[in-house]
C-alpha positions as CSV (number, residue, x, y, z in Angstrom):
1,M,9.9,-8.7,48.5
2,T,6.9,-7.0,50.1
3,N,5.0,-4.4,48.0
4,T,4.2,-1.2,50.2
5,G,3.0,0.8,47.3
6,Y,-0.2,-1.2,46.5
7,V,-3.1,-2.3,48.8
8,K,-6.4,-4.0,48.5
9,K,-9.4,-1.7,48.1
10,P,-13.1,-2.1,47.3
11,C,-14.3,-0.6,44.1
12,K,-16.1,2.8,44.7
13,I,-19.1,1.8,42.4
14,C,-19.6,-1.9,42.5
15,G,-17.7,-2.8,45.8
16,K,-15.4,-5.4,44.2
17,V,-12.0,-5.9,45.9
18,V,-9.1,-4.8,43.6
19,T,-5.4,-4.1,43.9
20,A,-4.9,-0.3,43.8
21,Y,-2.2,2.2,44.6
22,N,-2.0,3.3,48.2
23,S,-3.5,6.9,47.9
24,S,-6.5,9.0,48.7
25,R,-7.9,8.4,45.2
26,P,-11.0,6.0,45.0
27,A,-10.3,2.5,43.5
28,L,-12.3,1.6,40.3
29,C,-12.3,-2.0,39.0
30,S,-13.4,-1.5,35.2
31,A,-14.0,0.9,32.4
32,E,-17.7,0.8,33.2
33,C,-17.2,1.9,36.8
34,R,-14.9,4.7,35.7
35,R,-17.6,6.0,33.4
36,L,-20.3,5.8,36.1
37,N,-18.0,7.5,38.5
38,Y,-17.3,10.4,36.0
39,N,-20.9,10.9,35.5
40,K,-21.6,11.0,39.2
41,L,-18.9,13.6,39.6
42,Q,-20.4,15.6,36.8
43,L,-23.8,15.8,38.5
44,E,-22.4,16.7,41.9
45,Y,-20.3,19.6,40.1
46,K,-23.5,20.9,38.5
47,E,-25.6,20.9,41.7
48,R,-22.7,22.7,43.6
49,H,-22.0,25.4,41.0
50,L,-25.1,25.9,39.1
51,G,-27.6,25.8,42.0
52,S,-31.2,24.6,42.0
53,K,-33.5,25.4,39.2
54,Q,-36.1,28.2,39.6
55,S,-39.0,29.2,37.6
56,L,-39.3,33.0,37.0
57,P,-41.2,35.1,34.4
58,C,-39.4,36.3,31.3
59,T,-37.7,39.8,31.6
60,I,-38.8,40.8,27.9
61,C,-42.3,39.3,27.3
62,G,-43.4,38.4,30.8
63,K,-44.0,34.7,30.1
64,P,-44.3,32.9,33.4
65,D,-42.5,29.6,34.5
66,V,-39.2,30.2,32.8
67,L,-36.3,27.9,34.3
68,L,-33.3,29.8,35.6
69,T,-30.3,27.4,35.7
70,R,-27.6,29.8,36.8
71,R,-27.4,32.1,39.8
72,T,-25.4,34.8,38.0
73,D,-28.2,35.3,35.3
74,R,-29.2,38.9,35.2
75,A,-32.1,38.3,32.9
76,V,-34.6,35.5,32.6
77,L,-35.2,35.0,28.8
78,C,-37.6,32.4,27.2
79,S,-36.7,32.3,23.5
80,D,-34.2,33.6,20.8
81,E,-36.5,36.5,20.1
82,C,-36.4,37.7,23.6
83,R,-32.5,37.3,23.8
84,V,-32.0,39.5,20.7
85,E,-34.4,42.0,22.2
86,H,-32.5,42.0,25.4
87,K,-29.1,42.5,23.7
88,L,-30.6,45.5,21.5
89,R,-31.9,47.1,24.8
90,Y,-28.5,46.6,26.5
91,V,-26.7,48.2,23.5
92,K,-29.0,51.1,23.4
93,K,-28.7,51.7,27.2
94,T,-24.9,51.6,27.0
95,A,-24.8,54.1,24.1
96,E,-27.0,56.5,26.1
97,E,-24.7,56.2,29.2
98,R,-21.7,57.0,27.0
99,T,-23.4,60.0,25.4
100,K,-24.8,61.4,28.7
101,R,-23.1,64.6,30.0
102,I,-23.5,66.2,33.4
103,P,-22.5,69.7,34.6
104,A,-19.3,69.8,36.8
105,P,-16.6,72.4,37.7
106,C,-13.2,72.1,36.0
107,V,-10.5,70.7,38.1
108,E,-8.0,73.3,36.9
109,C,-9.9,76.7,36.4
110,G,-13.3,76.0,38.3
111,K,-15.3,76.8,35.2
112,E,-18.7,75.1,35.0
113,T,-18.6,72.5,32.0
114,L,-20.7,69.6,30.6
115,T,-18.5,66.4,31.2
116,P,-19.4,62.8,30.0
117,A,-20.7,60.9,33.0
118,Y,-18.1,58.1,32.5
119,R,-15.0,60.3,32.8
120,G,-13.6,60.7,36.2
121,V,-11.9,64.1,36.1
122,P,-13.9,67.1,34.4
123,L,-11.8,69.3,32.3
124,C,-13.1,72.3,30.1
125,S,-10.5,72.7,27.4
126,S,-7.3,71.5,25.9
127,E,-5.2,74.1,27.9
128,C,-6.6,72.7,31.2
129,R,-5.9,69.2,29.9
130,K,-2.2,70.1,29.3
131,A,-1.9,71.7,32.5
132,R,-3.3,68.6,34.3
133,K,-1.0,66.3,32.4
134,S,2.3,68.4,33.3
135,K,1.3,68.3,36.9
136,V,0.9,64.5,36.8
137,V,4.3,64.1,35.0
138,A,6.0,66.6,37.3
139,R,5.7,64.6,40.4
140,Q,7.9,65.1,43.4
141,R,11.1,63.1,43.1
142,I,13.0,61.6,46.1
143,E,16.6,60.2,46.5
144,K,17.2,56.5,47.3
145,L,20.1,54.1,47.7
146,C,20.8,51.3,45.1
147,K,19.8,48.0,46.6
148,I,23.0,46.3,45.3
149,C,25.9,48.9,45.6
150,D,24.2,51.6,48.0
151,T,24.8,54.3,45.2
152,P,22.4,57.3,45.6
153,V,19.7,57.3,42.9
154,V,16.8,59.9,42.2
155,V,13.5,58.1,41.6
156,Y,9.7,59.0,41.6
157,N,8.0,59.2,44.8
158,G,5.5,56.3,45.0
159,G,7.3,54.1,42.5
160,N,8.9,50.7,43.0
161,A,10.4,50.2,46.4
162,N,13.7,48.9,45.1
163,A,16.1,51.5,43.3
164,Y,18.9,50.4,41.0
165,C,21.7,52.6,39.6
166,S,22.3,50.7,36.3
167,D,21.2,47.6,34.4
168,E,23.7,45.4,35.8
169,C,22.5,46.1,39.3
170,R,18.9,45.7,38.0
171,Q,19.7,42.2,36.7
172,I,21.5,41.1,39.9
173,G,18.5,42.3,41.9
174,K,16.1,40.5,39.6
175,I,18.0,37.1,40.2
176,E,18.0,37.7,44.0
177,N,14.3,38.5,44.0
178,E,13.6,35.3,42.1
179,L,15.7,33.2,44.6
180,D,14.0,35.0,47.6
181,H,10.5,34.1,46.1
182,R,11.6,30.5,45.4
183,E,12.9,30.2,49.0
184,R,9.6,31.7,50.4
185,T,7.3,29.6,48.2
186,R,9.1,26.3,48.2
187,P,9.1,23.9,51.1
188,P,12.1,23.8,53.3
189,R,14.8,21.3,52.9
190,V,14.5,18.3,55.2
191,E,17.0,15.5,56.0
192,R,15.5,12.2,54.7
193,E,16.9,8.7,54.1
194,C,17.5,7.4,50.6
195,S,15.0,4.8,49.6
196,E,17.5,2.5,48.2
197,C,20.7,2.7,50.2
198,G,19.7,4.5,53.4
199,H,22.1,7.3,53.4
200,P,20.9,10.9,54.7
201,V,19.7,13.3,51.9
202,L,18.6,17.0,52.1
203,T,15.5,17.2,49.9
204,R,12.4,19.3,49.6
205,R,10.6,16.3,47.9
206,K,7.4,15.1,49.9
207,S,7.0,11.9,47.8
208,K,8.0,8.4,49.3
209,C,10.8,8.1,46.8
210,V,14.0,10.0,47.8
211,T,17.3,8.9,46.3
212,C,20.9,10.3,46.8
213,S,22.4,9.4,43.3
214,P,21.5,8.4,39.8
215,E,22.5,4.8,40.5
216,C,20.2,4.5,43.4
217,A,17.4,6.1,41.3
218,K,18.0,3.5,38.5
219,A,17.9,0.7,41.1
220,Y,14.7,2.0,42.7
221,R,13.0,2.4,39.4
222,K,13.8,-1.2,38.5
223,R,12.6,-2.6,41.9
224,Y,9.4,-0.4,41.7
225,N,8.7,-1.8,38.1
226,E,9.1,-5.3,39.3
227,E,6.8,-4.8,42.2
228,Y,4.3,-3.0,40.0
229,Y,4.4,-6.0,37.4
230,E,4.1,-8.6,40.2
231,A,1.1,-6.7,41.7
232,R,-0.7,-6.5,38.3
233,H,0.2,-9.8,37.0
234,P,0.5,-12.4,39.8
235,T,1.9,-15.9,39.2
236,V,-0.8,-18.5,38.8
237,I,-1.0,-22.1,37.5
238,R,-2.8,-22.3,34.1
239,P,-2.8,-25.1,31.4
240,C,-0.8,-24.9,28.2
241,R,-3.0,-23.9,25.4
242,V,-1.3,-26.5,23.1
243,C,-0.8,-29.7,25.2
244,G,-2.7,-28.9,28.3
245,V,0.0,-29.3,30.9
246,D,-0.2,-27.1,34.0
247,V,2.4,-24.3,33.9
248,E,3.2,-21.6,36.6
249,T,2.9,-18.4,34.6
250,R,1.7,-14.8,34.5
251,K,0.1,-15.0,31.1
252,K,-3.5,-15.8,30.5
253,T,-2.8,-18.3,27.8
254,P,0.7,-19.6,28.3
255,I,2.8,-22.2,26.2
256,C,4.8,-24.7,28.2
257,S,7.8,-25.3,25.8
258,E,9.4,-24.5,22.4
259,E,8.0,-27.5,20.8
260,C,4.4,-26.4,21.6
261,F,5.2,-23.1,20.3
262,L,6.4,-24.5,17.1
263,E,3.5,-26.9,16.8
264,E,1.1,-23.9,17.3
265,K,2.8,-21.8,14.6
266,T,2.7,-24.9,12.1
267,T,-1.0,-25.3,12.9
268,Q,-1.7,-21.6,12.3
269,A,0.3,-21.7,9.0
270,R,-1.7,-24.8,7.9
271,E,-5.1,-23.1,8.7
272,W,-3.9,-20.0,6.8
273,Q,-3.0,-22.1,3.7
274,R,-6.4,-23.9,4.0
275,A,-8.2,-20.6,4.2
276,K,-6.3,-19.1,1.2
277,A,-6.9,-22.3,-0.9
278,L,-10.5,-22.2,0.0
279,K,-10.8,-18.6,-1.2
280,L,-9.0,-19.3,-4.5
281,H,-10.1,-22.8,-5.4
282,G,-13.3,-23.4,-3.4
283,P,-14.1,-26.2,-1.0
284,M,-12.0,-29.4,-0.7
285,P,-13.3,-32.4,-3.0
286,S,-14.9,-35.3,-1.2
287,C,-14.3,-39.1,-1.3
288,G,-15.7,-40.7,-4.5
289,I,-17.1,-43.7,-2.4
290,C,-18.1,-42.5,1.1
291,G,-18.4,-38.8,0.5
292,V,-16.0,-37.7,3.4
293,Q,-14.1,-34.4,2.8
294,L,-10.5,-35.1,1.6
295,K,-7.3,-33.4,3.0
296,R,-5.8,-33.1,-0.5
297,R,-7.1,-31.8,-3.7
298,K,-5.5,-34.3,-6.0
299,S,-6.8,-37.3,-4.0
300,E,-9.8,-39.3,-5.2
301,Y,-10.5,-41.6,-2.2
302,C,-9.9,-41.5,1.5
303,K,-7.6,-43.8,3.3
304,E,-10.3,-46.3,4.2
305,C,-11.8,-46.4,0.7
306,K,-8.5,-46.2,-1.3
307,P,-8.2,-49.4,-3.6
308,P,-5.1,-51.5,-3.2
309,P,-2.3,-50.5,-5.7
310,T,-1.8,-52.6,-8.8
311,R,1.4,-54.5,-8.9
312,R,3.6,-54.2,-12.0
313,P,4.4,-57.4,-13.9
314,K,7.6,-59.1,-13.1
315,P,10.3,-58.8,-15.6
316,P,10.8,-61.9,-17.9
317,K,13.5,-64.3,-16.9
318,P,16.6,-64.5,-18.9
319,P,16.5,-67.2,-21.6
320,T,18.2,-70.5,-20.9
321,G,19.6,-73.2,-23.2
322,P,22.6,-73.4,-25.4
323,M,24.5,-70.2,-26.7
324,P,24.0,-69.0,-30.3
325,S,26.7,-69.7,-32.9
326,C,28.4,-67.3,-35.4
327,V,26.5,-66.7,-38.6
328,T,29.7,-66.9,-40.7
329,C,31.9,-69.6,-39.3
330,G,29.6,-71.4,-36.9
331,I,31.6,-71.0,-33.7
332,E,29.7,-70.7,-30.4
333,L,29.4,-66.9,-29.2
334,S,30.1,-65.5,-25.7
335,R,27.0,-63.3,-25.8
336,R,23.4,-64.2,-26.6
337,N,22.6,-61.0,-28.6
338,G,25.6,-61.3,-30.9
339,R,25.7,-62.6,-34.5
340,Y,29.5,-62.6,-35.4
341,C,32.5,-63.6,-33.7
342,K,35.6,-61.3,-33.4
343,E,37.2,-62.7,-36.5
344,C,34.0,-62.6,-38.7
345,N,32.7,-59.1,-37.5
346,P,32.9,-56.8,-40.5
347,L,33.1,-53.6,-38.2
348,L,36.3,-55.1,-36.5
349,R,37.7,-56.7,-39.7
350,S,40.7,-54.7,-41.2
351,D,40.0,-54.3,-44.9
352,P,42.8,-53.5,-47.4
353,P,43.2,-49.7,-48.2
354,Q,40.9,-48.4,-50.9
355,D,41.2,-45.5,-53.4
356,C,39.4,-42.1,-52.9
357,I,36.5,-41.7,-55.3
358,Q,37.3,-38.1,-56.0
359,C,41.1,-37.8,-56.2
360,G,42.2,-41.4,-56.6
361,K,44.6,-41.4,-53.6
362,K,45.0,-44.4,-51.3
363,I,43.0,-44.1,-47.9
364,E,45.1,-45.3,-44.9
365,G,44.9,-45.1,-41.2
366,R,41.5,-44.6,-39.4
367,R,39.8,-43.9,-42.7
368,A,40.7,-47.3,-44.3
369,S,36.9,-48.0,-44.6
370,A,35.9,-44.6,-45.9
371,R,35.1,-43.6,-49.4
372,F,36.9,-40.2,-49.4
373,C,40.3,-39.3,-48.1
374,S,39.1,-35.8,-46.8
375,D,36.2,-33.5,-46.1
376,E,37.3,-31.4,-49.1
377,C,37.0,-34.4,-51.5
378,L,33.5,-35.1,-50.0
379,R,32.4,-31.4,-50.5
380,L,33.5,-31.5,-54.1
381,R,31.8,-34.7,-54.8
382,N,28.6,-33.4,-53.4
383,I,28.9,-30.2,-55.8
384,E,29.3,-32.5,-58.8
385,R,26.4,-34.6,-58.0
386,S,24.2,-31.5,-57.4
387,K,25.1,-30.3,-60.9
388,E,24.4,-33.6,-62.4
389,Y,21.0,-33.7,-60.8
390,R,20.1,-30.2,-62.0
391,Q,20.8,-31.3,-65.6
392,S,18.8,-34.4,-65.4
393,A,15.1,-34.7,-66.5
394,R,14.1,-35.3,-62.9
395,G,15.8,-32.1,-61.6
396,I,14.3,-29.9,-64.4
397,E,10.8,-31.2,-63.6
398,T,11.1,-30.7,-59.9
399,R,12.2,-27.0,-60.5
400,R,9.3,-26.6,-62.9
401,L,6.8,-27.8,-60.4
402,R,8.4,-25.5,-57.7
403,R,8.0,-22.4,-59.9
404,K,4.4,-23.4,-60.6
405,N,3.5,-23.8,-56.9
406,R,5.0,-20.5,-56.1
407,K,3.1,-18.8,-58.9
408,H,0.0,-20.6,-57.8
409,K,0.3,-19.4,-54.2
410,A,1.0,-15.6,-55.5
411,H,-2.2,-16.0,-57.7
412,T,-4.2,-17.3,-54.8
413,A,-3.2,-14.3,-52.5
414,A,-3.9,-11.8,-55.4
415,R,-7.3,-13.1,-56.1
416,E,-8.3,-12.7,-52.5
417,K,-6.8,-9.2,-52.2
418,W,-8.7,-8.1,-55.4
419,W,-12.0,-9.8,-54.3
420,E,-11.9,-7.9,-51.0
421,N,-11.1,-4.5,-52.7
422,Q,-13.8,-4.9,-55.3
423,G,-16.4,-5.8,-52.8
424,G,-16.9,-9.3,-54.3
425,K,-18.0,-8.0,-57.8
426,C,-16.6,-8.2,-61.3
427,Y,-14.9,-4.8,-62.1
428,L,-16.0,-5.1,-65.8
429,C,-19.7,-6.2,-65.6
430,G,-20.5,-5.7,-61.9
431,L,-21.9,-9.2,-61.3
432,E,-21.2,-11.0,-58.1
433,I,-18.0,-13.2,-57.7
434,K,-18.7,-16.2,-55.7
435,K,-16.0,-16.9,-53.1
436,E,-16.4,-20.8,-53.2
437,H,-15.4,-20.7,-56.9
438,L,-12.7,-18.1,-56.5
439,H,-9.8,-20.3,-56.6
440,E,-11.4,-23.0,-59.1
441,R,-10.0,-22.8,-62.7
442,G,-12.1,-21.3,-65.5
443,W,-14.5,-19.3,-63.4
444,Y,-12.6,-16.0,-62.8
445,H,-9.3,-14.4,-64.2
446,L,-6.9,-11.8,-63.0
447,E,-7.4,-9.0,-65.6
448,H,-4.7,-6.8,-67.0
449,G,-5.7,-3.2,-67.9
450,M,-3.3,-3.3,-70.8
451,P,-3.3,-6.7,-72.6
452,R,0.0,-8.7,-72.2
453,S,0.1,-8.9,-76.2
454,R,0.5,-5.2,-76.2
455,G,3.1,-5.1,-73.5
456,G,0.9,-4.9,-70.3
457,R,2.2,-6.5,-67.2
458,E,0.2,-4.8,-64.3
459,I,-2.9,-6.5,-62.9
460,T,-5.8,-4.1,-62.6
461,G,-8.5,-6.3,-61.1
462,L,-10.6,-9.6,-61.0
463,A,-13.0,-10.3,-63.6
464,C,-15.3,-13.0,-64.9
465,A,-13.9,-15.4,-67.5
466,E,-16.6,-14.4,-70.0
467,C,-15.8,-10.7,-69.6
468,N,-12.1,-11.4,-69.9
469,I,-12.5,-13.4,-73.2
470,A,-14.9,-11.0,-74.6
471,K,-12.4,-8.0,-73.8
472,G,-9.6,-10.0,-75.8
473,K,-6.8,-7.7,-76.9
474,R,-8.5,-4.5,-76.2
475,T,-8.0,-2.2,-73.3
476,V,-10.5,-1.6,-70.6
477,E,-11.4,1.8,-72.3
478,E,-11.9,0.4,-75.7
479,Y,-13.9,-2.6,-74.3
480,L,-16.3,-0.4,-72.4
481,A,-16.7,2.0,-75.5
482,S,-17.7,-0.9,-77.6
483,D,-21.2,-2.4,-78.1
484,K,-21.6,-5.0,-75.4
485,S,-25.3,-5.7,-76.1
486,E,-24.6,-9.0,-77.6
487,P,-23.2,-11.9,-75.4
488,P,-19.7,-12.9,-76.2
489,N,-18.9,-16.0,-78.0
490,N,-18.4,-18.0,-75.0
491,P,-19.4,-21.8,-74.6
492,L,-20.7,-21.0,-71.0
493,T,-23.3,-18.6,-72.4
494,R,-24.3,-21.1,-75.1
495,Y,-24.4,-24.2,-72.9
496,P,-25.0,-23.2,-69.1
497,D,-25.1,-26.7,-68.1
498,W,-21.4,-27.3,-68.9
499,G,-20.3,-25.4,-65.8
500,P,-16.7,-23.9,-65.7
501,F,-14.5,-24.6,-68.6
502,D,-10.7,-24.6,-68.6
503,W,-10.1,-22.0,-71.4
504,A,-6.3,-22.5,-71.1
505,S,-6.6,-26.2,-72.5
506,I,-7.9,-24.9,-76.0
507,R,-5.1,-22.4,-76.5
């Protein structure tokens, strides 16, 4: 299909031949040429409408050689001060003209009066103004026929040429006037051929496209779009951007097949994953032998430097020789990993029924090799054995050791708690309590404020062993009120080389 809407034209700026629409508008090949053409048109417009520049003296201060860029300028001003002064003079002059009064005879009564110069009709008083207004209002009236229904109507002389008797006639006349104006201003209807099917059409359109129906308009628009696309994107032979095969296409970088498209998408995905991994984990590792960059992070060597895989040892061959014999009867067995034959196997041997250890009943059926006839007998037997174990010497000793361990753990936690609350000092004498000896026996005691011999049970603090022994059966108040100048009768004070002493062993 030949394209009649586009032609080859040279560019207005650079002269390059381009495909452009067949019209009077100039052809431009690129955005740079369009910008240069716009600047050129702007310069032509300024020269045509603003005129040539002239140098005249300033109107206010008389400064010479002031450029005049417009022909309509009434004043030549050189600076902002001169512009302000010119504006003040203009306002003052206008105010003087508005307040100026001239003598003139009154139009109504002929009396001489001072009238403002800007007022057209001189009037001397309010009575003359009212008389003048009544004469203007009471103009001569004439009788005309309605333009629509020919009814006589009284109207002002010199008013609108059309007269209407009612609002309905006025509305009809308005519509007729609009239609007449449209017919006068719009071009006349001309018979032309449809651009798609060739049927004659009466139309006012001057464009090249004339259609007789919506179907023809749709078909013409489709054909026009195809021609426009073919003109802007001609079919050429270009290589595929994946495999390099020549393809006849309209695109700048075509793809020849679906396989090339999938290959390109896969390559892009791999590149994106590599870029993401590089951003998160850093560059790829290199080969430990040749230093070439690897493709996988978990690899240590490239394909050329990768050592051969180590082979696993072969499994041992099955043993050969004569088959083993039964341990009990000496008959040759059918399996090498067996010890008994079917007759001598204790698991397969059917022993005579036994009596239940708990209730004495005979055990038969699947429980023939069991010791209890039911789960209830087993539970009762376990209860009796646990009672016997508690009453035995071993059970009593085990319970005593468990109670002792629980008490020791409780005392350990209490010592640490009181040591932190007291700031690491004895609450009786104020000396420092060393933490490395806190849990050793004979160094420090948990002190009861009220002695246990007098009914006290509550622990009030952590004290040195010497202070606690010196306090004895007294309360804290009694101990502090007594004379503590002499050291207590304590072997640690007498013999400091002894070290910590277990006072509980001499009780």
